[in-house]
Every structure is written in C-alpha cells, then in structure tokens.
C-alpha positions in Angstrom: 8.0 91.3 40.9 10.7 93.7 41.5 11.2 96.6 39.0 14.7 95.3 38.1 13.4 91.8 37.3 10.5 93.2 35.2 13.0 95.3 33.0 15.3 92.3 32.8 12.5 90.1 31.4 11.2 92.9 29.1 14.7 93.1 27.6 15.1 89.3 27.4 11.9 88.9 25.6 12.6 92.0 23.2 15.9 90.2 22.4 14.3 86.9 21.7 11.7 88.7 19.4 14.4 90.5 17.4 16.4 87.4 16.8 13.4 85.3 15.7 12.4 88.1 13.3 16.0 88.1 12.0 15.7 84.3 11.5 12.3 84.2 9.9 13.3 86.9 7.5 16.5 84.9 6.6 18.9 87.6 8.0 21.3 84.9 9.4 25.1 85.5 9.3 27.9 83.0 9.7 28.7 84.3 13.1 25.1 83.6 14.0 25.5 80.0 12.7 28.8 79.4 14.6 27.1 80.9 17.8 24.3 78.4 17.6 26.7 75.6 17.1 28.7 76.6 20.0 25.6 76.9 22.1 24.4 73.4 21.1 27.8 71.9 21.7 27.9 73.4 25.2 24.2 72.4 26.0 25.0 68.8 24.9 28.1 68.7 27.1 26.4 69.9 30.0 23.4 67.4 29.4 25.9 64.4 29.3 28.0 65.6 32.4 25.7 64.4 35.1 25.6 60.8 33.6 29.4 60.6 33.2 29.9 61.8 36.9 27.2 59.2 38.1 29.2 56.6 36.1 32.6 57.7 37.5 31.1 57.5 40.9 30.3 53.9 40.6 33.1 52.5 38.3 35.7 54.4 40.7 34.5 52.3 43.5 34.5 49.0 41.8 37.2 49.1 39.3 39.9 51.6 40.1 40.5 51.0 43.8 41.5 47.2 44.0 38.0 45.9 44.9 37.7 44.4 41.4 40.7 42.1 42.3 39.0 40.8 45.2 36.0 39.8 43.2 38.2 38.3 40.5 40.0 36.4 43.0 36.7 35.0 44.6 35.1 34.2 41.1 38.1 32.3 39.6 37.4 29.4 42.2 33.9 29.0 41.0 
C-alpha cells in the first residue's frame, strides 16, 4: 500500500474513532445533528436516483414521444 494511502486511512480511522467517542459520551451538538440529517438526506437521494433514471428511460420511450398514441389508437378498436 502506498504511504499516502496508509496515512489517509489512518487519519480516516482516527476521525471515525474520535467521532464515535463523542457520540458515546453524549457530546453531540446541534450542528452535528444537522450534519447527520443532511448526510442522510443526500444518501437517500443518491440511492433513489438510479431508480428514477431507469424509470425515466422507459417511460420517456413509451409515454412522451407519441408512441402511446399509436398503442391507444390500436387498442380502441378491440
């Protein structure tokens, strides 16, 4: 592992450890709570985005470019 990567991991784990100790000791500020809310909201949005993109891909082809009119014309005779 490269020296810079090792240092980055060590710093990351140190930060995680310090933040976990703060939470366990009840030393949580309002800013910390807002940061967690923001992080959670962004994570949820990123998680939902691929589903929306897939849905848009299929619905755009069938409902927004006139193809649905062709299908509706065909089915009204049956």
